[in-house]
GUGU-175489 format. One record per residue (C-alpha): x, y, z; residue number from 0. Coordinates in steps of 0.1 Angstrom, whole numbers. Example, Ala and Ser with C-alpha at 12.3 -4.5 7.8 and 13.67 -1.06 7.14 Angstrom:
BEGIN
SITE       u       v       w   seq
SITE     123     -45      78     0
SITE     137     -11      71     1
//
This chain:
BEGIN
SITE       u       v       w   seq
SITE     -35    -147    -448     0
SITE     -59    -150    -418     1
SITE     -58    -188    -421     2
SITE     -19    -187    -421     3
SITE     -21    -165    -389     4
SITE     -44    -189    -372     5
SITE     -23    -218    -382     6
SITE       8    -200    -369     7
SITE     -11    -193    -336     8
SITE     -22    -230    -331     9
SITE      15    -241    -338    10
SITE      28    -217    -312    11
SITE       1    -228    -285    12
SITE      13    -266    -292    13
SITE      48    -256    -290    14
SITE      43    -237    -257    15
SITE      21    -265    -241    16
SITE      46    -290    -251    17
SITE      76    -269    -236    18
SITE      58    -264    -204    19
SITE      50    -302    -200    20
SITE      85    -313    -210    21
SITE      99    -288    -183    22
SITE      75    -301    -156    23
SITE      82    -337    -166    24
SITE     121    -333    -164    25
SITE     117    -310    -133    26
SITE      97    -337    -116    27
SITE     124    -364    -127    28
SITE     152    -344    -113    29
SITE     133    -337     -81    30
SITE     126    -374     -76    31
SITE     164    -381     -83    32
SITE     176    -356     -61    33
SITE     151    -355     -34    34
SITE     147    -318     -31    35
SITE     126    -303      -2    36
SITE      87    -300      -6    37
SITE      72    -271     -21    38
SITE      42    -257     -42    39
SITE      40    -266     -80    40
SITE      57    -237     -99    41
SITE      41    -218    -126    42
SITE      61    -217    -162    43
SITE      87    -188    -165    44
SITE      79    -172    -131    45
SITE      81    -202    -108    46
SITE      68    -194     -73    47
SITE      72    -155     -76    48
SITE      35    -150     -76    49
SITE      34    -163     -41    50
SITE      57    -137     -25    51
SITE      43    -104     -13    52
SITE      62     -73      -5    53
SITE      64     -85      32    54
SITE      84    -116      22    55
SITE      93    -132      56    56
SITE      54    -132      63    57
SITE      49    -149      28    58
SITE      76    -174      36    59
SITE      62    -181      70    60
SITE      26    -190      53    61
SITE      42    -214      31    62
SITE      64    -232      58    63
SITE      32    -237      77    64
SITE      17    -256      47    65
SITE      49    -274      34    66
SITE      72    -277      65    67
SITE     103    -261      80    68
SITE     125    -266      48    69
SITE     107    -257      13    70
SITE     119    -255     -21    71
SITE     110    -226     -44    72
SITE     118    -217     -78    73
SITE     120    -177     -79    74
SITE     118    -176    -118    75
SITE     148    -193    -132    76
SITE     166    -193     -96    77
SITE     163    -222     -71    78
SITE     159    -215     -36    79
SITE     150    -230      -2    80
SITE     135    -215      28    81
SITE     145    -225      64    82
SITE     119    -218      91    83
SITE     131    -237     122    84
SITE     162    -236     146    85
SITE     172    -272     135    86
SITE     173    -265      99    87
SITE     191    -231     107    88
SITE     219    -249     128    89
SITE     225    -273      99    90
SITE     229    -244      74    91
SITE     248    -220      95    92
SITE     269    -244     117    93
SITE     271    -279     101    94
SITE     275    -267      66    95
SITE     288    -231      76    96
SITE     315    -228      49    97
SITE     290    -241      21    98
SITE     266    -214      30    99
SITE     290    -185      37   100
SITE     285    -166       6   101
SITE     255    -142      -1   102
SITE     235    -139     -32   103
SITE     249    -111     -57   104
SITE     220     -91     -70   105
SITE     221     -63     -94   106
SITE     215     -38     -65   107
SITE     247     -50     -49   108
SITE     268     -49     -79   109
SITE     257     -13     -86   110
SITE     256       1     -52   111
SITE     284     -17     -33   112
SITE     310     -14     -58   113
SITE     306     -48     -71   114
SITE     306     -63     -37   115
SITE     340     -48     -30   116
SITE     333     -40       7   117
SITE     327     -65      34   118
SITE     290     -72      41   119
SITE     282     -85       5   120
SITE     319     -99      -6   121
SITE     317    -135     -17   122
SITE     334    -159      10   123
SITE     371    -160       2   124
SITE     407    -147      10   125
SITE     393    -110      10   126
SITE     363    -116      30   127
SITE     383    -135      55   128
SITE     409    -106      56   129
SITE     381     -80      62   130
SITE     364    -100      87   131
SITE     398    -103     109   132
SITE     403     -65     103   133
SITE     367     -57     116   134
SITE     370     -78     147   135
SITE     405     -66     156   136
SITE     406     -30     145   137
SITE     376     -15     127   138
SITE     348     -27     151   139
SITE     369     -42     178   140
SITE     364     -33     216   141
SITE     395      -9     218   142
SITE     382      10     188   143
SITE     345      11     203   144
SITE     359      24     235   145
SITE     380      52     220   146
SITE     350      63     201   147
SITE     325      63     231   148
SITE     327     100     234   149
SITE     311     105     200   150
SITE     280      83     210   151
SITE     276     101     241   152
SITE     278     135     224   153
SITE     253     126     197   154
SITE     228     109     220   155
SITE     229     142     243   156
SITE     223     162     211   157
SITE     194     140     202   158
SITE     179     144     236   159
SITE     183     182     237   160
SITE     162     181     204   161
SITE     135     159     221   162
SITE     135     184     251   163
SITE     131     214     228   164
SITE     100     196     211   165
SITE      89     187     245   166
SITE      88     224     257   167
SITE      69     233     224   168
SITE      44     204     228   169
SITE      54     193     193   170
SITE      52     158     178   171
SITE      82     140     169   172
SITE      88     115     140   173
SITE     110      90     164   174
SITE     123      69     136   175
SITE     132      98     114   176
SITE     152     116     144   177
SITE     168      82     153   178
SITE     181      78     119   179
SITE     195     113     119   180
SITE     213     107     150   181
SITE     227      73     139   182
SITE     237      88     106   183
SITE     258     113     127   184
SITE     273      87     151   185
SITE     282      63     122   186
SITE     295      93     101   187
SITE     318     106     132   188
SITE     328      71     140   189
SITE     339      63     105   190
SITE     353      96      92   191
SITE     355     120     123   192
SITE     330     142     107   193
SITE     292     147     101   194
SITE     288     144      64   195
SITE     268     177      65   196
SITE     265     209      83   197
SITE     232     224      72   198
SITE     196     210      74   199
SITE     195     206      36   200
SITE     227     184      36   201
SITE     216     165      66   202
SITE     185     155      46   203
SITE     206     146      17   204
SITE     230     122      35   205
SITE     197     107      53   206
SITE     180     103      19   207
SITE     211      85       5   208
SITE     215      62      30   209
SITE     176      53      33   210
SITE     174      48      -6   211
SITE     205      25      -5   212
SITE     189       2      21   213
SITE     155       4       2   214
SITE     170      -5     -30   215
SITE     192     -34     -17   216
SITE     160     -48      -2   217
SITE     138     -43     -32   218
SITE     130     -74     -53   219
SITE     144     -70     -87   220
SITE     124     -93    -111   221
SITE     151     -88    -136   222
SITE     176    -107    -113   223
SITE     154    -138    -113   224
SITE     138    -142    -148   225
SITE     164    -153    -174   226
SITE     145    -136    -202   227
SITE     147    -103    -185   228
SITE     182    -103    -174   229
SITE     193     -73    -197   230
SITE     158     -55    -190   231
SITE     151     -29    -163   232
SITE     114     -37    -160   233
SITE     112     -16    -127   234
SITE     133      11    -136   235
SITE     156       4    -107   236
SITE     189       6    -127   237
SITE     185      42    -130   238
SITE     178      47     -94   239
SITE     210      26     -86   240
SITE     229      48    -109   241
SITE     216      80     -94   242
SITE     221      72     -56   243
SITE     255      56     -63   244
SITE     267      86     -80   245
SITE     257     109     -51   246
SITE     272      86     -24   247
SITE     304      83     -47   248
SITE     309     121     -51   249
SITE     304     127     -12   250
SITE     332      98      -5   251
SITE     355     111     -30   252
SITE     353     147     -15   253
SITE     359     132      20   254
SITE     386     110      12   255
SITE     405     138      -9   256
SITE     401     161      20   257
SITE     415     134      44   258
SITE     444     127      23   259
SITE     453     163      21   260
SITE     451     164      60   261
SITE     473     134      62   262
SITE     500     149      37   263
SITE     503     182      57   264
SITE     501     164      92   265
SITE     471     186     104   266
SITE     456     179     139   267
SITE     422     167     135   268
SITE     398     163     165   269
SITE     412     146     196   270
SITE     439     125     177   271
SITE     420      92     178   272
SITE     421      73     146   273
SITE     390      67     129   274
SITE     377      39     107   275
SITE     387      58      75   276
SITE     421      65      90   277
SITE     427      27      96   278
SITE     415      17      61   279
SITE     437      44      43   280
SITE     468      32      63   281
SITE     464      -4      53   282
SITE     457       7      17   283
SITE     493      25      18   284
SITE     509      -4      37   285
SITE     530     -24      10   286
SITE     533     -52      35   287
SITE     496     -56      43   288
SITE     483     -91      39   289
SITE     457     -78      12   290
SITE     460     -46      -9   291
SITE     428     -24      -2   292
SITE     418       0     -32   293
SITE     398      31     -32   294
SITE     368       9     -42   295
SITE     372     -13     -12   296
SITE     373      15      12   297
SITE     343      34      -2   298
SITE     323       2      -4   299
SITE     333      -7      33   300
SITE     321      27      42   301
SITE     289      22      26   302
SITE     284     -11      45   303
SITE     287       8      77   304
SITE     263      34      67   305
SITE     235      10      53   306
SITE     242     -18      81   307
SITE     246       6     110   308
SITE     219      35     105   309
SITE     186      22      96   310
SITE     189     -11     116   311
SITE     199       4     149   312
SITE     172      32     145   313
SITE     147       5     137   314
SITE     152     -16     166   315
SITE     151      13     191   316
SITE     118      25     173   317
SITE     102     -10     180   318
SITE     113     -11     214   319
SITE      98      22     222   320
SITE      67      11     205   321
SITE      65     -19     226   322
SITE      70      -2     258   323
SITE      43      26     249   324
SITE      19      -2     245   325
SITE      29     -18     276   326
SITE      31      10     301   327
SITE      35     -13     330   328
SITE      67     -25     313   329
SITE      78      10     306   330
SITE      74      20     344   331
SITE      94     -11     355   332
SITE     123      -4     332   333
SITE     122      33     346   334
SITE     123      20     383   335
SITE     153      -1     374   336
SITE     170      28     356   337
SITE     164      55     385   338
SITE     175      28     412   339
SITE     208      22     394   340
SITE     216      58     379   341
SITE     197      82     401   342
SITE     181     114     389   343
SITE     211     136     387   344
SITE     231     120     359   345
SITE     222     103     324   346
SITE     225      68     320   347
SITE     254      56     300   348
SITE     271      25     287   349
SITE     290      18     319   350
SITE     254      12     335   351
SITE     243     -16     314   352
SITE     259     -46     335   353
SITE     236     -33     362   354
SITE     204     -29     340   355
SITE     193     -67     333   356
SITE     157     -56     326   357
SITE     168     -29     300   358
SITE     188     -57     282   359
SITE     159     -82     284   360
SITE     137     -55     268   361
SITE     163     -51     239   362
SITE     162     -89     233   363
SITE     126     -94     234   364
SITE     123     -65     208   365
SITE     150     -82     187   366
SITE     132    -116     191   367
SITE      97    -102     179   368
SITE     110     -75     155   369
SITE     146     -87     142   370
SITE     161     -60     122   371
SITE     169     -83      93   372
SITE     140    -107      93   373
SITE     155    -131      66   374
SITE     190    -140      62   375
SITE     203    -145      27   376
SITE     229    -172      17   377
SITE     238    -192     -12   378
SITE     253    -227     -16   379
SITE     287    -231     -32   380
SITE     284    -268     -36   381
SITE     257    -297     -34   382
SITE     249    -308       1   383
SITE     223    -324      24   384
SITE     200    -303      47   385
SITE     173    -321      69   386
SITE     175    -351      48   387
SITE     170    -331      15   388
SITE     192    -323     -13   389
SITE     202    -287     -16   390
SITE     222    -282     -50   391
SITE     251    -259     -55   392
SITE     242    -222     -64   393
SITE     209    -225     -46   394
SITE     197    -193     -27   395
SITE     189    -200       7   396
SITE     168    -179      30   397
SITE     166    -184      68   398
SITE     136    -168      83   399
SITE     149    -154     115   400
SITE     115    -136     120   401
SITE      94    -171     120   402
SITE     121    -187     141   403
SITE     116    -161     169   404
SITE      82    -167     169   405
SITE      83    -206     169   406
SITE      60    -220     198   407
SITE      82    -251     200   408
SITE     109    -229     216   409
SITE      90    -198     229   410
SITE      62    -197     255   411
SITE      34    -174     244   412
SITE      55    -165     213   413
SITE      34    -136     201   414
SITE      35    -117     233   415
SITE      60     -90     242   416
SITE      71    -104     273   417
SITE     108     -92     286   418
SITE     106    -114     318   419
SITE     112    -144     296   420
SITE     148    -132     293   421
SITE     151    -126     332   422
SITE     166    -152     354   423
SITE     137    -150     378   424
SITE     114    -166     355   425
SITE     114    -203     363   426
SITE      87    -210     337   427
SITE     109    -200     307   428
SITE     148    -208     304   429
SITE     151    -182     277   430
SITE     173    -160     300   431
SITE     202    -180     291   432
SITE     198    -174     254   433
SITE     225    -152     240   434
SITE     221    -127     210   435
SITE     253    -135     192   436
SITE     242    -167     174   437
SITE     249    -194     198   438
SITE     213    -204     201   439
SITE     198    -213     169   440
SITE     160    -204     179   441
SITE     173    -167     184   442
SITE     193    -152     156   443
SITE     189    -114     155   444
SITE     225    -109     144   445
SITE     230    -142     124   446
SITE     253    -168     133   447
SITE     286    -187     122   448
SITE     312    -171      99   449
SITE     290    -143      86   450
SITE     274    -132     120   451
SITE     272     -94     122   452
SITE     305     -80     132   453
SITE     289     -49     146   454
SITE     268     -66     173   455
SITE     285     -50     202   456
SITE     282     -15     188   457
SITE     245     -22     178   458
SITE     236     -32     213   459
SITE     257      -4     230   460
SITE     238      22     210   461
SITE     203       9     211   462
SITE     206       2     249   463
SITE     218      37     255   464
SITE     192      55     232   465
SITE     164      35     247   466
SITE     174      39     283   467
SITE     181      77     280   468
SITE     147      81     263   469
SITE     129      62     291   470
SITE     148      81     317   471
SITE     141     117     304   472
SITE     106     115     290   473
SITE      72     101     291   474
SITE      57      93     256   475
SITE      22      97     242   476
SITE       7      91     207   477
SITE     -25      98     190   478
SITE     -43     133     182   479
SITE     -29     163     203   480
SITE      -9     135     223   481
SITE     -37     118     242   482
SITE     -30      83     251   483
SITE     -34      56     223   484
SITE     -21      25     212   485
SITE       6      21     186   486
SITE      -1       3     155   487
SITE      24     -25     152   488
SITE      19     -34     115   489
SITE      51     -42      95   490
SITE      63     -27      63   491
SITE      83     -42      33   492
SITE     120     -41      28   493
SITE     152     -56      36   494
SITE     150     -44      71   495
SITE     119     -49      94   496
SITE     106     -14      90   497
SITE      73      -2     105   498
SITE      43       2      81   499
SITE      35      37      98   500
SITE      61      59     115   501
SITE      61      62     152   502
SITE      50      98     160   503
SITE      49     108     195   504
SITE      47     137     218   505
SITE      77     136     244   506
SITE      68     150     278   507
SITE      99     159     297   508
SITE     106     144     327   509
SITE     142     155     332   510
SITE     162     180     313   511
SITE     189     162     299   512
SITE     212     195     298   513
SITE     211     194     335   514
SITE     222     157     341   515
SITE     259     150     345   516
//
């Protein structure tokens, strides 16, 4: 019996080695025939998964420094390429924009985003085009943003009053956590004319739902990439998907039911301005609409707004404040600009931004060094050539925005936080002409092309207003008991560029926001 087992074991090893060798031979022959981009030699089954660490954009950057600006990887059984410079990004997002207009469909998206029924993760096609047009004209268009400006102003004032209260008590503030709460309120009121919760417990519940959704979408699920594990839940993620989706869905069902009852009885609500949910419900009831929206579409779109608009905006503001605390001379320069334009008797507002170029430069420099979404994911729908190499259909494509923003070929002293590079007075650097909306491919904080972020205008308005008011009204100290210290700038893992450690500060009131007009 023992001899039989030994024989079977030897046969199994021979079969395994033969299979691996045959796959390598065939893989090499296909690579030669197709001229795929360069890359490291893959391991059996897992491919190059062992080369990825939790901070994916940094792992991609290390590989690109060794293999070049376009590299080929095999993530388990899924082919992928990584682009790490502006020229390659231009080819993908502009020259072959339609080929790469779809995003990979992960199990997280299928569970959480109602099968990609919203907008952010929907495949490129008629429905996505309809929603893009709707976003730009109605949902996130200039007229809608102007009508809802009072909501943003009220929530920012509420946030500043909280900071002032903390300041009076000498208390520390988890800046990121409070920013996320404020952004959750802004998004909720703009989308549905209400704060999703009234008590502190409910506020925490909504914040947890949104945060967990963003975390799960950004968590690497091994089962998505290794064919043998497709039906397994090795990391226990499916259970978490179901839990958080159920909580969000229950919340949305309650809100939509309440709204439909209001619409039926024609009850007056707020100031009468239509919110995003109103617009979506009207389209769903319009028999002549170009595209019929279902309740799944509506709930998925609201989820898109929460996930894309809450964490991302808060994270950018948190990084900007951290950089300014570490560069007190730049903080002082920003405050001088705000005081000279706004004065000391009123609170800075959105209408002041055209006259605050240095503040705008600070935000752009923050987005360059700390892009909210450090890697743009795409998927090819047909064979094409990029950078002279073949990229087959159904290849996942990752554009490393984080690495492109630090490329010394395009940026002087790329690792330095230097807002002056975006000021027209700096003759040594022509970066002041660079736009944030994807027209310059060495600076892609909001993506580019057909799937560029439709919420760019809203994001810039909110980030600039939050940051300017925090500079105007408070000094900021960090460390034990608030003594001056340097902020740790280490990055954390995830879909968005989170900080490894929260920014905990003591706000020192300079002006009482309650007394400012």
